Backbone as CSV, one residue per row, in Angstrom:
resi,resn,N_x,N_y,N_z,CA_x,CA_y,CA_z,C_x,C_y,C_z
1,MET,-67.080,191.733,-71.280,-67.837,192.466,-72.344,-69.279,192.545,-72.176
2,ARG,-69.792,191.408,-71.894,-71.316,191.322,-71.696,-71.774,192.122,-70.618
3,ASP,-71.044,192.257,-69.499,-71.533,193.114,-68.450,-71.448,194.617,-68.808
4,LEU,-70.429,194.968,-69.560,-70.350,196.291,-70.051,-71.541,196.692,-70.978
5,ILE,-71.840,195.777,-71.885,-72.930,196.003,-72.722,-74.291,196.132,-72.042
6,GLU,-74.472,195.217,-71.028,-75.735,195.238,-70.221,-75.772,196.537,-69.487
7,ALA,-74.656,197.063,-68.901,-74.702,198.125,-68.196,-75.070,199.411,-68.947
8,ALA,-74.484,199.481,-70.248,-74.830,200.568,-71.175,-76.286,200.528,-71.610
9,LEU,-76.838,199.393,-71.822,-78.250,199.137,-72.178,-79.129,199.598,-71.078
10,ARG,-78.768,199.466,-69.761,-79.592,199.961,-68.636,-79.746,201.405,-68.640
11,ASP,-78.808,202.129,-69.269,-78.896,203.547,-69.241,-79.780,203.950,-70.440
12,THR,-81.051,204.169,-70.180,-81.901,204.436,-71.321,-81.860,205.788,-72.024
13,ASP,-81.013,206.746,-71.500,-80.847,207.907,-72.093,-79.747,207.879,-73.131
14,PRO,-79.973,208.172,-74.401,-79.022,208.022,-75.443,-77.749,208.853,-75.198
15,ASP,-77.849,209.837,-74.420,-76.783,210.704,-73.991,-76.247,210.473,-72.575
16,GLY,-76.781,209.374,-71.966,-76.549,209.096,-70.593,-75.028,208.829,-70.273
17,PRO,-74.544,209.218,-69.075,-73.180,209.208,-68.688,-72.745,207.710,-68.599
18,LEU,-73.544,206.809,-68.098,-73.075,205.385,-67.936,-72.896,204.832,-69.374
19,ARG,-73.898,205.073,-70.163,-73.742,204.547,-71.641,-72.476,205.049,-72.326
20,TRP,-72.327,206.253,-72.184,-71.014,206.865,-72.834,-69.838,206.485,-72.232
21,HIS,-69.900,206.227,-70.914,-68.616,205.751,-70.275,-68.315,204.268,-70.919
22,VAL,-69.220,203.497,-70.992,-68.978,202.177,-71.545,-68.451,202.280,-73.056
23,ILE,-69.125,203.162,-73.831,-68.657,203.416,-75.164,-67.212,203.846,-75.125
24,SER,-66.892,204.818,-74.262,-65.514,205.226,-74.159,-64.525,204.131,-73.841
25,LEU,-64.963,203.327,-72.867,-64.073,202.226,-72.476,-63.833,201.206,-73.767
26,LEU,-64.882,201.001,-74.506,-64.726,200.175,-75.665,-63.823,200.816,-76.764
27,ARG,-63.986,202.156,-76.819,-63.154,202.916,-77.781,-61.643,202.836,-77.355
28,GLN,-61.389,202.878,-76.075,-60.011,202.773,-75.616,-59.458,201.338,-75.840
29,ARG,-60.370,200.407,-75.610,-59.919,199.063,-75.945,-59.602,198.836,-77.478
30,GLY,-60.545,199.343,-78.285,-60.355,199.425,-79.848,-59.958,198.074,-80.343
31,ASP,-60.509,197.017,-79.843,-60.030,195.649,-80.253,-61.141,194.968,-81.158
32,LEU,-60.747,193.780,-81.634,-61.790,193.167,-82.361,-62.940,192.563,-81.729
33,GLU,-62.779,192.289,-80.480,-63.936,191.868,-79.611,-64.958,192.968,-79.564
34,SER,-64.539,194.280,-79.339,-65.400,195.348,-79.308,-66.094,195.582,-80.583
35,PHE,-65.407,195.385,-81.662,-66.063,195.512,-82.997,-67.097,194.447,-83.241
36,ILE,-66.747,193.206,-82.923,-67.699,192.067,-83.102,-68.951,192.321,-82.374
37,GLU,-68.752,192.777,-81.069,-69.921,193.048,-80.202,-70.831,194.184,-80.805
38,ALA,-70.208,195.205,-81.294,-70.889,196.374,-81.945,-71.635,195.869,-83.130
39,ARG,-70.946,195.051,-83.990,-71.638,194.579,-85.198,-72.800,193.638,-84.772
40,ARG,-72.695,192.876,-83.728,-73.839,192.099,-83.332,-74.941,192.884,-82.912
41,LEU,-74.684,193.952,-82.074,-75.765,194.913,-81.653,-76.374,195.532,-82.800
42,CYS,-75.730,195.960,-83.803,-76.290,196.580,-85.085,-77.250,195.673,-85.716
43,ALA,-77.268,194.333,-85.508,-78.234,193.442,-86.142,-79.356,193.097,-85.226
44,ALA,-79.348,193.641,-84.027,-80.376,193.207,-83.013,-81.740,193.711,-83.445
45,ASP,-82.731,193.102,-82.704,-84.166,193.393,-82.942,-84.582,194.736,-82.287
46,THR,-83.877,195.084,-81.213,-84.374,196.335,-80.525,-83.598,197.540,-80.996
47,VAL,-84.313,198.705,-81.001,-83.725,199.993,-81.277,-82.613,200.256,-80.419
48,ASP,-82.791,200.092,-79.057,-81.786,200.385,-78.059,-80.444,199.710,-78.308
49,GLU,-80.525,198.453,-78.721,-79.287,197.696,-79.054,-78.791,198.192,-80.273
50,ARG,-79.509,198.425,-81.348,-78.964,198.901,-82.606,-78.289,200.317,-82.421
51,LEU,-79.002,201.143,-81.609,-78.338,202.446,-81.384,-77.094,202.385,-80.596
52,LEU,-76.883,201.455,-79.589,-75.702,201.261,-78.885,-74.646,200.780,-79.849
53,GLY,-74.970,199.781,-80.646,-74.027,199.265,-81.604,-73.498,200.292,-82.582
54,VAL,-74.316,201.095,-83.106,-73.973,202.169,-83.993,-72.977,203.164,-83.339
55,ASP,-73.366,203.549,-82.074,-72.498,204.527,-81.373,-71.214,203.933,-81.014
56,ILE,-71.112,202.596,-80.662,-69.782,201.906,-80.525,-68.990,202.023,-81.897
57,MET,-69.623,201.583,-82.882,-68.844,201.527,-84.223,-68.346,202.891,-84.655
58,GLY,-69.019,203.963,-84.282,-68.581,205.286,-84.695,-67.324,205.697,-83.940
59,MET,-66.989,204.875,-82.844,-65.765,205.253,-82.122,-64.628,204.249,-82.379
60,LEU,-64.844,203.258,-83.393,-63.792,202.240,-83.574,-63.176,202.497,-84.909
61,GLY,-62.491,203.762,-84.992,-61.686,204.077,-86.220,-60.806,203.114,-86.707
62,PRO,-60.008,202.325,-85.934,-59.214,201.280,-86.550,-59.885,200.233,-87.313
63,PHE,-61.191,200.062,-87.239,-62.108,199.115,-87.992,-62.846,199.744,-89.021
64,VAL,-62.491,200.888,-89.491,-63.343,201.602,-90.419,-63.629,200.817,-91.611
65,ASP,-62.822,199.962,-92.215,-63.028,199.151,-93.451,-64.064,198.154,-93.164
66,ARG,-64.176,197.624,-91.838,-65.237,196.779,-91.588,-66.532,197.393,-91.048
67,THR,-66.318,198.557,-90.526,-67.536,199.347,-89.926,-68.377,199.924,-91.061
68,LEU,-67.719,200.584,-91.987,-68.527,201.229,-93.060,-69.544,200.430,-93.786
69,PRO,-69.243,199.205,-94.073,-70.353,198.331,-94.826,-71.524,198.156,-93.931
70,VAL,-71.405,197.971,-92.625,-72.338,197.739,-91.618,-73.266,199.113,-91.479
71,LEU,-72.556,200.263,-91.366,-73.237,201.517,-91.163,-73.977,201.799,-92.510
72,ARG,-73.343,201.599,-93.682,-74.017,201.903,-94.855,-75.253,201.032,-95.163
73,TYR,-75.264,199.736,-94.662,-76.317,198.880,-94.695,-77.540,199.498,-93.856
74,LEU,-77.171,199.903,-92.558,-78.236,200.479,-91.695,-78.668,201.832,-92.290
75,ALA,-77.847,202.567,-92.871,-78.325,203.854,-93.574,-79.472,203.648,-94.668
76,ALA,-79.241,202.440,-95.369,-80.217,202.114,-96.404,-81.448,201.414,-95.945
77,SER,-81.372,200.732,-94.807,-82.469,199.832,-94.317,-83.085,200.066,-93.116
78,GLU,-82.566,201.061,-92.128,-83.115,201.317,-90.919,-84.259,202.277,-91.130
79,ASP,-85.369,201.993,-90.338,-86.555,202.941,-90.201,-86.490,203.919,-88.991
80,ASP,-85.817,203.595,-88.005,-85.869,204.480,-86.824,-84.945,205.745,-87.007
81,ALA,-85.610,206.802,-86.756,-84.910,208.085,-87.093,-83.652,208.260,-86.070
82,MET,-83.789,207.947,-84.810,-82.594,207.965,-83.916,-81.355,207.102,-84.344
83,VAL,-81.711,205.970,-84.803,-80.709,205.030,-85.214,-79.997,205.710,-86.475
84,LEU,-80.805,206.246,-87.406,-80.247,206.884,-88.615,-79.452,208.164,-88.258
85,TYR,-79.883,208.909,-87.215,-79.168,210.004,-86.713,-77.786,209.585,-86.231
86,SER,-77.754,208.484,-85.433,-76.582,208.000,-84.860,-75.554,207.381,-85.907
87,VAL,-76.148,206.808,-86.998,-75.411,206.371,-88.125,-74.672,207.537,-88.787
88,LEU,-75.360,208.594,-88.887,-74.766,209.783,-89.591,-73.673,210.390,-88.715
89,ILE,-73.916,210.498,-87.387,-72.918,210.964,-86.423,-71.658,210.111,-86.412
90,ALA,-71.878,208.812,-86.616,-70.758,207.790,-86.694,-69.963,207.999,-87.947
91,PHE,-70.658,208.242,-89.026,-69.957,208.611,-90.357,-69.165,209.882,-90.122
92,GLY,-69.673,210.803,-89.487,-68.882,212.009,-89.205,-67.639,211.823,-88.356
93,HIS,-67.872,210.903,-87.320,-66.675,210.610,-86.495,-65.592,209.850,-87.260
94,LEU,-66.041,208.934,-88.066,-65.036,208.101,-88.931,-64.387,208.947,-90.031
95,ALA,-65.139,210.016,-90.386,-64.645,210.945,-91.467,-64.114,210.204,-92.688
96,ASP,-64.696,209.255,-93.212,-64.317,208.572,-94.417,-65.201,208.923,-95.628
97,PRO,-64.627,209.472,-96.588,-65.363,209.925,-97.819,-66.246,208.808,-98.443
98,ARG,-65.888,207.602,-98.181,-66.728,206.482,-98.645,-68.160,206.520,-98.250
99,SER,-68.421,207.162,-97.145,-69.731,207.181,-96.615,-70.601,208.251,-97.234
100,LEU,-70.046,209.190,-98.017,-70.669,210.373,-98.687,-72.007,209.891,-99.331
101,PRO,-72.092,208.906,-100.159,-73.277,208.586,-100.853,-74.467,208.316,-99.748
102,SER,-74.131,207.566,-98.734,-75.099,207.298,-97.742,-75.530,208.606,-97.087
103,VAL,-74.688,209.487,-96.828,-75.029,210.725,-96.098,-75.917,211.588,-96.973
104,LEU,-75.533,211.654,-98.318,-76.399,212.439,-99.196,-77.756,211.833,-99.335
105,ASP,-77.950,210.581,-99.369,-79.272,209.931,-99.393,-80.231,210.311,-98.126
106,LEU,-79.513,210.308,-97.023,-80.133,210.700,-95.791,-80.431,212.106,-95.560
107,ALA,-79.593,213.047,-96.298,-79.752,214.504,-96.056,-81.119,215.046,-96.449
108,VAL,-82.009,214.258,-97.191,-83.249,214.836,-97.535,-84.350,213.993,-96.846
109,HIS,-84.015,213.344,-95.741,-84.918,212.748,-94.898,-85.992,213.585,-94.353
110,ASP,-87.193,213.100,-94.197,-88.359,213.896,-93.547,-88.062,214.329,-92.122
111,ASP,-87.426,213.560,-91.349,-87.133,213.854,-90.021,-85.944,214.789,-89.853
112,ALA,-86.217,215.942,-89.096,-85.181,216.909,-88.876,-83.917,216.362,-88.199
113,ARG,-84.135,215.461,-87.347,-83.019,214.786,-86.580,-82.003,214.152,-87.496
114,VAL,-82.598,213.476,-88.448,-81.662,212.787,-89.531,-81.026,213.774,-90.387
115,ARG,-81.698,214.847,-90.817,-81.020,215.858,-91.501,-80.011,216.578,-90.756
116,TYR,-80.267,216.750,-89.473,-79.180,217.404,-88.529,-77.868,216.494,-88.508
117,GLY,-78.236,215.153,-88.300,-76.983,214.186,-88.413,-76.300,214.289,-89.792
118,ALA,-77.022,214.496,-90.904,-76.413,214.594,-92.205,-75.559,215.987,-92.244
119,ALA,-76.102,217.061,-91.686,-75.338,218.270,-91.710,-74.092,218.164,-90.954
120,TYR,-74.104,217.467,-89.862,-72.846,217.214,-89.103,-71.885,216.316,-89.872
121,ALA,-72.372,215.231,-90.442,-71.517,214.267,-91.181,-70.889,214.893,-92.425
122,LEU,-71.731,215.648,-93.120,-71.187,216.145,-94.327,-69.908,216.897,-94.352
123,GLN,-69.715,217.750,-93.453,-68.475,218.527,-93.467,-67.234,217.588,-93.212
124,HIS,-67.429,216.477,-92.656,-66.331,215.426,-92.351,-66.133,214.499,-93.430
125,VAL,-67.024,214.236,-94.248,-66.927,213.193,-95.272,-66.734,213.689,-96.779
126,LEU,-66.601,215.025,-96.879,-66.540,215.605,-98.217,-65.332,215.228,-99.035
127,GLY,-64.298,214.818,-98.398,-63.019,214.482,-99.006,-62.191,215.817,-99.407
128,GLU,-61.044,215.494,-99.972,-60.207,216.501,-100.408,-59.744,216.289,-101.861
129,PRO,-60.116,217.127,-102.869,-60.857,218.356,-102.709,-62.289,218.061,-102.330
130,PRO,-63.004,218.901,-101.823,-64.457,218.658,-101.335,-65.239,218.215,-102.576
131,ASP,-66.071,217.215,-102.346,-67.000,216.714,-103.396,-68.051,217.769,-103.643
132,ARG,-68.273,218.151,-104.901,-69.244,219.211,-105.305,-70.664,218.911,-104.872
133,ALA,-71.109,217.705,-105.077,-72.480,217.385,-104.650,-72.612,217.435,-103.174
134,GLY,-71.696,217.075,-102.372,-71.704,217.221,-100.940,-71.694,218.594,-100.503
135,LEU,-70.909,219.479,-101.141,-70.979,220.946,-100.780,-72.337,221.579,-101.139
136,ASP,-72.878,221.210,-102.195,-74.132,221.749,-102.596,-75.204,221.195,-101.602
137,MET,-75.131,219.993,-101.191,-76.162,219.551,-100.155,-75.987,220.288,-98.789
138,LEU,-74.772,220.520,-98.373,-74.551,221.179,-97.213,-75.091,222.701,-97.323
139,ARG,-74.872,223.311,-98.518,-75.479,224.616,-98.728,-76.979,224.523,-98.649
140,LYS,-77.620,223.552,-99.321,-79.056,223.281,-99.252,-79.549,223.159,-97.788
141,LEU,-78.799,222.419,-97.023,-79.225,222.149,-95.644,-79.030,223.484,-94.762
142,ALA,-78.225,224.404,-95.157,-77.991,225.521,-94.546,-79.286,226.521,-94.598
143,ALA,-80.120,226.247,-95.543,-81.410,226.842,-95.709,-82.603,226.012,-95.250
144,ASP,-82.225,225.088,-94.445,-83.401,224.078,-93.991,-84.354,224.866,-93.145
145,SER,-85.621,224.370,-93.102,-86.678,224.949,-92.348,-86.466,224.710,-90.793
146,ASP,-85.584,223.733,-90.469,-85.294,223.551,-89.078,-84.036,224.291,-88.772
147,ALA,-84.176,225.158,-87.620,-83.106,226.064,-87.285,-81.880,225.362,-86.890
148,ASP,-81.956,224.202,-86.158,-80.775,223.564,-85.787,-80.074,222.859,-86.918
149,VAL,-80.780,222.335,-87.900,-80.199,221.764,-89.089,-79.529,222.882,-89.908
150,ALA,-80.228,223.987,-90.105,-79.574,225.123,-90.794,-78.421,225.666,-90.138
151,GLY,-78.437,225.786,-88.857,-77.300,226.352,-88.129,-76.056,225.441,-88.159
152,TRP,-76.238,224.173,-88.090,-75.085,223.238,-88.131,-74.505,223.215,-89.497
153,ALA,-75.401,223.122,-90.537,-74.918,223.105,-91.946,-74.272,224.564,-92.274
154,SER,-74.833,225.627,-91.738,-74.089,226.843,-92.051,-72.680,226.894,-91.510
155,LEU,-72.563,226.272,-90.226,-71.170,226.186,-89.727,-70.261,225.300,-90.656
156,GLY,-70.812,224.210,-91.083,-70.074,223.381,-91.917,-69.728,224.014,-93.247
157,VAL,-70.567,224.848,-93.819,-70.263,225.597,-95.051,-69.118,226.563,-94.712
158,ALA,-69.272,227.235,-93.539,-68.197,228.336,-93.289,-66.887,227.626,-93.004
159,LEU,-66.836,226.372,-92.337,-65.556,225.741,-91.996,-64.946,225.184,-93.332
160,ARG,-65.747,224.673,-94.198,-65.186,224.093,-95.401,-64.862,225.230,-96.414
161,SER,-65.447,226.364,-96.377,-65.101,227.485,-97.313,-63.840,228.153,-96.832
162,ALA,-63.552,227.945,-95.421,-62.226,228.624,-94.926,-60.963,228.100,-95.396
163,PHE,-61.059,226.843,-95.989,-59.970,226.041,-96.326,-59.616,226.098,-97.814
């Protein structure tokens, strides 16, 4: 496990192939050891470690009940925009409506990357039937000043309106 984590941390590109290969391997394992390591990383001092921990957690669906409190804590306490973006992407991957309050809080963030993550997450965490406040926020983001945020939110509105 330690060797895998160190290899992923050596890949400094958040979208790097080695980093995501390691995350994919840990997703396939889907075991308690992977979750514990991801949780440890989420509490680390460095942004790179927290970012890796969040990205791993977003892929560990079987541990969603243990993962959500960690991600919600980071959503409320983290200062780094890339970590917040990754928290939102993880919420989207986990697709659990219990994360909706955290997503709504971050959807009005000053940083467009964070709002983009919120636009992605919202369509996945609205629940059934879709939460009204969540749909309203998705519509608001569809008019965002950042074209990428607006585009992703518009897609989310279209997808959620189709059902």
